[in-house]
C-alpha positions in Angstrom: -46.8 -161.4 -75.1 -46.2 -164.8 -73.5 -49.4 -164.4 -71.5 -51.4 -163.7 -74.6 -49.9 -166.7 -76.4 -50.7 -169.0 -73.4 -54.3 -167.7 -73.4 -54.6 -168.4 -77.1 -53.5 -172.0 -76.7 -55.8 -172.5 -73.7 -58.8 -171.3 -75.9 -57.7 -173.7 -78.7 -57.4 -176.6 -76.3 -60.8 -175.9 -74.9 -62.3 -175.9 -78.4 -60.6 -179.2 -79.3 -62.0 -180.8 -76.1 -65.4 -179.4 -76.9 -65.2 -180.7 -80.5 -64.3 -184.2 -79.2 -67.3 -184.2 -77.0 -69.4 -182.9 -79.9 -68.3 -185.8 -82.1 -69.3 -188.2 -79.3 -72.7 -186.6 -78.8 -73.4 -186.2 -82.6 -72.6 -189.9 -83.2 -74.8 -191.3 -80.5 -77.6 -188.8 -81.2 -77.5 -189.9 -84.8 -78.3 -193.5 -83.8 -80.9 -192.2 -81.3 -82.6 -190.2 -83.9 -82.4 -193.1 -86.4 -84.4 -195.2 -83.8 -87.0 -192.5 -83.3 -85.7 -191.3 -79.9 -86.0 -194.8 -78.3 -82.6 -195.7 -76.9 -83.7 -199.2 -75.9 -84.6 -200.0 -79.5 -81.0 -199.4 -80.7 -79.4 -202.7 -81.7 -76.4 -203.6 -79.4 -74.2 -204.4 -82.4 -74.5 -200.8 -83.7 -73.5 -199.4 -80.3 -70.5 -201.7 -80.1 -69.4 -200.9 -83.6 -69.8 -197.1 -83.0 -67.6 -197.3 -79.8 -64.8 -198.9 -81.9 -65.0 -196.2 -84.5 -65.3 -193.2 -82.2 -61.6 -192.5 -81.5 -60.9 -192.3 -85.3 -64.0 -190.1 -85.8 -62.7 -187.7 -83.1 -59.2 -187.6 -84.6 -60.5 -187.0 -88.2 -62.9 -184.3 -87.0 -60.2 -182.4 -85.1 -57.8 -182.6 -88.1 -60.5 -181.5 -90.5 -61.5 -178.6 -88.3 -57.8 -177.5 -88.0 -57.5 -177.7 -91.8 -60.5 -175.4 -92.1 -59.1 -172.9 -89.5 -61.8 -173.5 -87.0 -59.2 -173.2 -84.2 -57.6 -170.0 -85.4 -60.5 -167.8 -86.5 -61.5 -164.8 -84.4 -65.0 -165.9 -83.5 -65.9 -162.6 -81.8 -66.1 -161.3 -85.4 -67.4 -164.4 -87.1 -69.4 -164.0 -90.3 -70.5 -165.7 -93.5 -67.0 -167.1 -94.3 -66.8 -168.8 -90.9 -70.2 -170.4 -91.4 -69.1 -171.7 -94.8 -65.9 -173.2 -93.3 -67.9 -175.0 -90.5 -70.4 -176.3 -93.1 -67.7 -177.7 -95.4 -65.7 -179.2 -92.5 -68.8 -181.0 -91.1 -69.9 -182.2 -94.5 -66.4 -183.5 -95.1 -66.4 -185.2 -91.7 -69.8 -186.8 -92.6 -68.4 -188.2 -95.8 -65.1 -189.3 -94.2 -67.0 -191.1 -91.5 -68.3 -193.5 -94.1 -64.8 -194.6 -95.0 -63.7 -194.7 -91.3 -66.6 -197.0 -90.3 -66.1 -199.2 -93.4 -62.3 -199.5 -92.7 -62.8 -200.4 -89.0 -65.5 -203.0 -89.8 -64.1 -204.3 -93.1 -66.2 -207.1 -94.6 -69.3 -206.3 -92.5 -72.3 -205.6 -94.6 -73.9 -202.3 -93.4 -71.9 -201.8 -90.1 -74.1 -198.8 -89.3 -77.5 -197.6 -90.7 -77.0 -195.5 -93.9 -79.0 -192.6 -92.4 -76.4 -192.4 -89.5 -73.8 -190.6 -91.7 -76.2 -187.8 -92.7 -77.6 -187.4 -89.2 -74.1 -187.4 -87.8 -72.8 -184.7 -90.1 -75.9 -182.6 -89.5 -75.9 -182.8 -85.7 -72.2 -182.2 -85.7 -72.7 -179.0 -87.8 -75.3 -177.7 -85.3 -73.1 -178.4 -82.3 -70.0 -176.8 -83.9 -71.9 -173.7 -85.0 -73.4 -173.3 -81.6 -70.0 -173.5 -79.9 -68.5 -170.9 -82.2 -71.4 -168.4 -82.4 -72.6 -168.8 -78.8 -69.5 -166.9 -77.8 -70.3 -164.1 -80.1 -73.9 -164.1 -79.1 -73.1 -164.0 -75.4 -70.6 -161.2 -75.9 -73.1 -159.2 -77.9 -75.7 -159.7 -75.2 -73.3 -158.6 -72.5 -72.3 -155.6 -74.6 -76.0 -154.8 -75.2 -76.8 -155.0 -71.5 -73.9 -152.8 -70.7 -74.9 -150.4 -73.5 -78.5 -150.3 -72.1 -77.0 -149.4 -68.7 -74.9 -146.6 -70.2 -77.7 -145.2 -72.3 -79.2 -141.9 -71.3 -82.8 -142.5 -70.0 -85.1 -140.2 -71.9 -88.7 -139.2 -71.3 -90.6 -137.9 -74.4 -93.4 -135.3 -73.8 -95.9 -135.4 -76.7 -97.4 -138.4 -78.4 -98.4 -136.6 -81.5 -96.9 -136.7 -85.0 -93.7 -135.0 -83.9 -93.3 -137.3 -80.9 -93.9 -140.3 -83.1 -91.3 -139.3 -85.7 -88.8 -138.6 -82.9 -89.3 -141.9 -81.1 -89.1 -143.8 -84.4 -85.7 -142.2 -85.2 -84.3 -142.9 -81.7 -85.5 -146.5 -81.7 -84.1 -147.2 -85.2 -80.7 -145.5 -84.8 -77.7 -147.4 -83.6 -75.8 -144.2 -83.0 -78.0 -142.5 -80.5 -77.1 -143.2 -76.9 -80.7 -142.9 -75.7 -83.2 -145.2 -74.0 -86.8 -144.0 -74.1 -88.3 -145.0 -70.8 -91.8 -143.5 -71.4 -94.0 -141.0 -73.1 -96.1 -138.2 -71.6 -99.3 -136.9 -73.2 -102.3 -134.9 -71.9 -104.8 -136.8 -74.1 -106.5 -139.2 -71.8 -107.4 -141.5 -74.7 -103.7 -142.1 -75.4 -102.6 -142.9 -71.8 -101.9 -146.6 -71.3 -101.3 -147.1 -75.0 -98.1 -147.7 -76.8 -96.2 -145.9 -79.5 -93.4 -147.9 -81.2 -93.4 -150.2 -78.1 -93.0 -147.3 -75.6 -95.8 -146.9 -73.1 -97.6 -143.6 -72.6 -97.4 -143.3 -68.9 -99.5 -140.3 -68.0 -100.2 -136.6 -68.5 -98.1 -133.5 -67.6 -99.2 -133.6 -63.9 -97.3 -136.9 -63.5 -94.0 -135.8 -65.1 -92.2 -135.4 -61.8 -93.3 -138.8 -60.4 -92.6 -140.6 -63.7 -89.2 -139.0 -64.1 -88.3 -140.2 -60.6 -89.6 -143.7 -61.0 -88.0 -144.3 -64.4 -84.7 -142.6 -63.5 -85.0 -140.3 -66.5 -82.0 -138.0 -67.0 -83.4 -136.1 -70.0 -86.8 -134.8 -71.0 -87.5 -134.0 -74.7 -90.5 -131.8 -75.4 -91.8 -132.9 -78.8 -94.7 -130.4 -79.1 -93.5 -127.9 -81.8 -96.9 -126.3 -82.0 -96.9 -125.3 -78.3 -97.3 -121.5 -77.7 -94.8 -119.8 -75.5 -97.3 -119.6 -72.7 -98.1 -123.3 -72.9 -94.4 -124.1 -73.2 -93.6 -122.1 -70.1 -96.3 -124.0 -68.1 -94.8 -127.3 -69.3 -91.3 -126.1 -68.4 -92.3 -125.0 -64.9 -93.3 -128.6 -64.3 -90.3 -130.2 -66.0 -87.8 -128.0 -64.1 -89.0 -129.6 -60.8 -87.2 -132.7 -61.9 -83.4 -133.1 -62.1 -83.6 -133.8 -65.8 -81.9 -131.9 -68.6 -84.5 -130.4 -70.9 -84.5 -130.3 -74.7 -87.1 -129.4 -77.3 -88.0 -129.4 -81.0 -87.4 -125.8 -82.1 -90.7 -125.0 -83.8 -93.7 -126.0 -85.9 -92.0 -124.9 -89.1 -89.4 -127.6 -88.8 -92.1 -130.2 -88.4 -93.9 -129.0 -91.5 -90.7 -129.2 -93.4 -90.1 -132.7 -92.2 -87.1 -131.8 -90.1 -88.2 -133.7 -87.0 -84.8 -135.2 -86.0 -82.6 -135.6 -82.9 -80.1 -133.5 -84.7 -82.6 -130.6 -84.6 -83.2 -130.8 -80.9 -82.0 -127.8 -78.9 -81.5 -127.2 -75.3 -84.3 -125.3 -73.5 -82.9 -122.0 -72.5 -84.0 -119.1 -70.3 -85.7 -117.4 -73.3 -88.3 -120.1 -73.1 -89.1 -119.1 -69.5 -90.2 -115.6 -70.5 -93.5 -117.2 -71.1 -94.8 -114.7 -73.6 -95.3 -114.4 -77.3 -92.2 -113.0 -79.1 -92.5 -109.3 -79.7 -93.7 -108.6 -83.2 -93.0 -105.4 -85.1 -94.4 -103.7 -88.2 -92.0 -105.1 -90.8 -93.6 -103.0 -93.6 -92.6 -99.8 -91.9 -89.1 -101.1 -91.3 -88.8 -102.3 -94.9 -89.9 -98.9 -96.3 -87.5 -97.1 -93.9 -84.4 -99.2 -94.6 -84.9 -100.5 -98.1 -82.7 -98.8 -100.8 -80.8 -96.8 -98.1 -77.1 -96.7 -97.2 -77.1 -97.8 -93.6 -74.1 -97.6 -91.2 -73.8 -99.6 -88.0 -71.1 -98.6 -85.5 -70.2 -101.4 -83.1 -71.4 -103.8 -85.7 -69.5 -106.7 -84.3 -71.1 -106.6 -80.9 -74.2 -108.4 -79.6 -76.7 -105.6 -80.5 -74.8 -104.3 -83.5 -74.4 -107.7 -85.2 -78.2 -108.4 -84.8 -78.9 -105.0 -86.2 -76.8 -105.9 -89.2 -78.6 -109.2 -89.7 -82.1 -107.6 -89.6 -81.0 -104.7 -91.8 -79.5 -107.0 -94.3 -82.8 -108.9 -94.6 -84.6 -105.6 -95.5 -82.7 -104.9 -98.8 -80.6 -101.9 -98.0 -78.7 -100.3 -100.8 -75.5 -100.7 -98.9 -74.6 -101.9 -95.3 -71.5 -100.3 -93.8 -70.3 -102.1 -90.7 -67.8 -100.3 -88.4 -66.1 -101.7 -85.4 -62.7 -101.6 -83.6 -62.7 -105.3 -82.5 -61.6 -107.4 -85.5 -62.5 -110.9 -84.2 -66.3 -110.5 -83.8 -66.4 -108.2 -86.8 -64.8 -111.0 -89.0 -67.4 -113.5 -87.7 -70.4 -111.3 -88.6 -68.8 -110.4 -91.9 -68.6 -114.1 -92.9 -72.1 -114.8 -91.6 -73.6 -112.0 -93.6 -71.7 -113.0 -96.8 -73.0 -116.5 -96.5 -76.6 -115.6 -95.5 -77.0 -112.6 -97.9 -74.7 -113.2 -100.9 -76.2 -110.3 -102.8 -75.8 -107.8 -100.0 -73.6 -104.8 -100.8 -71.5 -105.1 -97.6 -68.6 -102.9 -96.4 -66.8 -103.9 -93.3 -64.3 -101.4 -91.7 -62.1 -101.6 -88.7 -62.1 -98.1 -87.1 -62.4 -96.4 -83.8 -65.3 -93.9 -83.2 -62.8 -91.9 -81.2 -60.7 -91.1 -84.4 -62.2 -87.8 -85.7 -60.4 -87.9 -89.1 -61.2 -91.6 -89.7 -64.9 -91.0 -89.0 -65.0 -88.0 -91.2 -63.4 -89.9 -94.1 -65.8 -92.8 -93.7 -68.9 -90.6 -93.7 -67.5 -88.6 -96.7 -66.9 -91.7 -98.8 -70.0 -93.8 -98.0 -72.5 -90.9 -97.2 -74.9 -93.1 -95.1 -78.6 -92.2 -95.0 -79.1 -93.9 -91.7 -76.7 -94.5 -88.8 -77.2 -96.9 -85.9 -74.7 -96.0 -83.3 -74.1 -99.1 -81.1 -70.4 -98.7 -80.4 -69.8 -98.2 -76.7 -68.1 -99.6 -73.6 -71.1 -101.1 -71.7 -69.6 -103.4 -69.0 -70.4 -101.6 -65.7 -67.8 -103.1 -63.4 -65.0 -102.7 -65.9 -65.9 -99.1 -66.6 -65.9 -98.4 -62.9 -62.2 -99.4 -62.9 -61.5 -97.4 -66.0 -63.8 -94.4 -65.9 -61.7 -92.3 -68.2 -62.0 -94.8 -71.0 -65.8 -94.8 -70.5 -65.8 -91.0 -71.1 -63.4 -91.2 -74.1 -65.3 -94.0 -75.9 -68.9 -93.4 -75.0 -69.0 -89.6 -74.7 -66.3 -88.4 -77.1 -66.8 -91.3 -79.5 -70.5 -90.5 -79.8 -69.8 -86.8 -80.1 -67.4 -87.4 -83.0 -69.8 -89.7 -84.9 -72.6 -87.2 -84.3 -70.5 -84.4 -85.7 -69.7 -86.4 -88.8 -73.4 -87.3 -89.3 -74.3 -83.6 -89.0 -71.5 -82.5 -91.4 -72.4 -85.1 -94.1 -76.2 -84.6 -93.8 -77.1 -88.1 -92.6 -80.9 -88.3 -92.7 -81.4 -90.2 -89.4 -79.1 -91.1 -86.5 -80.2 -93.7 -83.9 -78.2 -94.1 -80.8 -78.5 -97.2 -78.6 -78.8 -96.1 -75.0 -79.6 -97.9 -71.7 -81.9 -97.8 -68.7 -78.7 -97.3 -66.7 -78.7 -93.7 -68.0 -81.6 -93.0 -65.7 -80.5 -91.7 -62.3 -77.1 -93.4 -62.9 -75.0 -94.8 -60.1 -72.2 -95.9 -62.4 -69.9 -94.2 -64.9 -71.2 -96.2 -67.8 -74.8 -95.1 -67.2 -73.7 -91.5 -66.7 -71.7 -91.4 -69.9 -74.7 -92.8 -71.8 -76.9 -90.0 -70.3 -74.4 -87.5 -71.6 -74.7 -89.2 -75.0 -78.5 -88.7 -74.9 -78.0 -85.0 -74.1 -75.6 -84.7 -77.1 -78.3 -86.3 -79.3 -81.0 -84.0 -78.2 -78.8 -80.9 -78.4 -77.6 -81.6 -82.0 -81.1 -82.5 -83.1 -82.3 -78.9 -82.5 -79.6 -77.4 -84.8 -79.1 -80.0 -87.5 -80.8 -81.3 -90.6 -80.2 -84.8 -89.3 -82.9 -86.4 -87.1 -81.1 -87.5 -84.0 -82.8 -90.0 -81.6 -81.9 -92.4 -78.9 -83.4 -95.8 -78.0 -83.3 -96.8 -74.3 -83.7 -100.4 -73.1 -82.6 -102.8 -70.4 -80.7 -106.0 -70.3 -80.6 -108.3 -73.3 -80.6 -112.1 -72.8 -77.5 -113.7 -74.0 -75.6 -110.6 -75.0 -71.8 -110.3 -74.5 -71.1 -109.7 -70.8 -74.7 -110.6 -69.7 -75.4 -113.0 -66.8 -76.7 -115.8 -69.0 -73.4 -116.8 -70.7 -71.6 -116.4 -67.3 -74.1 -118.6 -65.5 -73.8 -121.3 -68.3 -70.0 -121.4 -68.0 -70.2 -121.6 -64.2 -72.7 -124.5 -64.5 -70.6 -126.4 -67.0 -67.7 -126.5 -64.5 -69.9 -127.6 -61.7 -70.5 -124.2 -60.0 -70.8 -122.2 -57.9 -73.1 -119.8 -59.7 -72.5 -116.3 -58.5 -75.3 -113.8 -57.9 -74.5 -110.4 -56.6 -77.6 -110.0 -54.4 -80.7 -112.2 -53.6 -83.1 -109.3 -54.4 -81.5 -107.8 -57.5 -83.9 -107.5 -60.5 -83.5 -106.7 -64.1 -85.7 -106.1 -67.2 -84.9 -108.6 -70.0 -85.6 -109.0 -73.7 -84.1 -111.2 -76.3 -81.6 -109.7 -78.7 -83.8 -110.1 -81.9 -86.7 -108.5 -80.0 -84.7 -105.5 -78.8 -83.2 -104.9 -82.2 -86.6 -105.2 -84.0 -87.9 -102.5 -81.7 -84.9 -100.4 -82.3 -85.5 -100.6 -86.0 -89.1 -99.7 -85.7 -88.3 -96.8 -83.3 -86.0 -95.5 -85.9 -88.9 -95.6 -88.4 -91.0 -93.6 -86.0 -88.3 -91.0 -85.4 -88.9 -87.4 -86.2 -85.9 -86.0 -84.3 -85.0 -85.4 -80.6 -86.9 -88.3 -79.1 -85.7 -90.7 -76.5 -87.6 -93.9 -77.3 -88.2 -96.2 -74.3 -88.8 -99.9 -74.9 -91.3 -101.7 -72.8 -89.2 -104.6 -71.3 -92.2 -106.4 -69.7 -92.1 -107.6 -66.1 -88.8 -107.5 -64.3 -87.0 -110.8 -63.5 -85.1 -111.7 -60.3 -81.6 -112.7 -61.2 -81.7 -115.3 -58.5 -84.7 -116.9 -60.1 -82.9 -116.7 -63.5 -79.9 -118.6 -62.0 -82.1 -121.3 -60.4 -84.0 -121.9 -63.6 -80.9 -122.2 -65.7 -79.5 -124.7 -63.2 -82.7 -126.7 -63.4 -82.8 -126.6 -67.2 -79.2 -128.0 -67.2 -80.5 -131.1 -65.3 -79.1 -130.1 -61.9 -80.6 -129.2 -58.5 -79.9 -125.7 -57.2 -78.2 -125.7 -53.9 -77.4 -129.4 -54.0 -75.7 -130.2 -57.3 -74.8 -126.6 -58.1 -74.3 -124.1 -55.3 -75.4 -120.4 -55.5 -73.1 -117.9 -53.9 -74.0 -114.2 -53.2 -71.0 -112.0 -53.9 -72.5 -108.5 -53.1 -73.4 -105.7 -55.4 -70.6 -104.7 -57.7 -69.3 -101.1 -58.0 -71.9 -98.9 -59.6 -74.6 -101.6 -59.6 -78.2 -101.0 -58.5 -80.8 -103.4 -57.1 -83.2 -102.3 -59.9 -83.0 -100.2 -63.0 -85.4 -97.4 -64.1 -86.6 -96.6 -67.6 -87.6 -92.9 -67.0 -86.3 -90.0 -64.9 -88.8 -88.1 -62.8 -88.9 -85.2 -65.2 -89.7 -87.4 -68.2 -93.3 -88.3 -69.2 -94.3 -91.0 -71.6 -95.9 -90.6 -74.9 -97.3 -93.6 -76.7 -96.5 -94.6 -80.3 -98.4 -96.9 -82.7 -96.5 -99.8 -81.1 -97.6 -100.3 -77.5 -94.1 -101.5 -76.6 -92.4 -98.3 -77.8 -92.8 -95.1 -75.8 -91.3 -91.7 -76.1 -89.7 -89.9 -73.1 -90.3 -86.2 -73.0 -87.1 -84.3 -73.7 -85.7 -82.5 -70.7 -84.7 -78.8 -71.1 -81.0 -78.1 -70.7 -78.7 -75.1 -71.1 -77.3 -76.0 -74.5 -74.5 -73.4 -74.5 -73.4 -74.3 -71.1 -73.6 -78.1 -71.9 -71.4 -77.7 -75.0 -68.8 -75.7 -73.0 -68.8 -78.5 -70.4 -68.2 -81.0 -73.2 -65.2 -79.1 -74.5 -63.8 -78.9 -71.0 -64.4 -82.6 -70.4 -62.7 -83.4 -73.7 -59.5 -81.5 -72.7 -59.5 -82.7 -69.1 -60.0 -86.4 -69.7 -57.0 -86.4 -72.1 -54.8 -85.7 -69.0 -56.0 -89.0 -67.4 -57.3 -87.4 -64.2 -58.3 -89.3 -61.0 -61.5 -87.3 -60.5 -63.3 -87.7 -63.8 -66.5 -88.7 -61.9 -66.7 -85.3 -60.3 -66.6 -83.6 -63.8 -69.2 -86.0 -65.1 -71.5 -85.3 -62.1 -71.4 -81.6 -63.0 -72.9 -82.4 -66.4 -75.3 -85.1 -65.1 -76.7 -83.9 -61.7 -78.7 -87.1 -61.4 -75.5 -89.1 -61.3 -74.7 -90.4 -57.8 -71.6 -92.5 -57.9 -71.4 -95.2 -55.2 -67.6 -95.0 -54.7 
């Protein structure tokens, strides 16, 4: 406290000394200006008279300035009121100087030139304002320089209309901590020119060099019209830098005038698929779902929730969402209510393993179409709890299938997995049994039972992408099980769209196989995600190989040797030929499995292997 008080008085003393000097300078400059900047032309009598008056002028000025609070104002925040006080104080000092000079030189006619008093007050006003506002200006300049140092250096790719709008917003906003260091554009006619004062430094081939020279930390791609293929080419170049990448989401936002920093999104691995999004025949889906009561089990999960979104957009008569996990179910319930306020939505918390509960739900709502997405799908967790995999996946599916058969559901679509083909883990083996249940019941039921088999889905719960992102956020390491492990990938909306269309194609008994495109190495996926986050793989973020997890294969298959492929109207949807099986023997095995798993045995894998001969557990 005492230290602050001492600092305050030191500042005031400094200002008083400055003001005394300012009075001295203002007084003699007034005479100098009066004689047209020729000091030798000033009459000596005026200089002598001014010297005699100077002490009183200094004292009067300091007192006036104190009266107008020029020594107690916070000049770091000075504004219009402080300017007004300085002006009135200096005008008052100019008027008062007339009396002071007249009093000191009483009886002398014109002791100083009449213009002196006006010039004196004006020069003093300038000097006092400079002293008070120079501090604020210097502080603002220092803050600005520090702010510029702390600003994130940004490189903009695209000097078109979207880039122009984005640069304008960044330059005009005081709240965006961005410093645009350059623009990239492939148009040779634009290179070397300027856009809002920012130079267009080169084309895409110079991105890496320019990013290094400018010290850019972030690259924003402002080309909303770029096709996925062109975007991938651009990203392949950008990811060679250590910059974080962002982009404008799409051309529709530009058309709507929504080009804004707030609309920027991080580039993600989906953009590196480098292909056009999979399109489906929306008309066939609309005709198939519209006006129907549709039930989705596992509706709170990654696939189930997206199924609900897309079904809701196709005007069902009623959407019945069933799930055992209340948290994610509540989230999708609120989302659907907000997005589709007219949707007839029923949300139920229930276990597919509860026979009576399933029967009551089917009896009450009588669904026309059922999408069965409820399942335990996490491979390593199910390896540790194989009995639960059997109870939920096999018995749960069986109970829902029985209810669908009993209450005459028109069509039943089960979500399966490529891990059901020659399975090495209990999760895949249980899914293969589910496929066998579907095909068996289809032959003896009015309900059309089908299964849809696909691989990994980008961003789904338990997938590698959310795990990698979390690991990168904490600085690594990013864990990959094996350097050669590969997987087929598809986005959640793409997979679900194909599931819906496969359901529209169904006639009963089919196992639909989705074309997942080219397989992707998980190691490449990890490296790309690290680069997209603005880091360098191996240097900034380490990659560790942890070894294959229990039940995990280096690669997945979509078909068993016995199955052949039959094409559909959609080249991305194929039908696997049903495999003949001993239905009576299979149903007896299911009954035995049902009784045996209730005893929590240690050898459930052996029983599963009897039903699925292609199952070869790794442990």
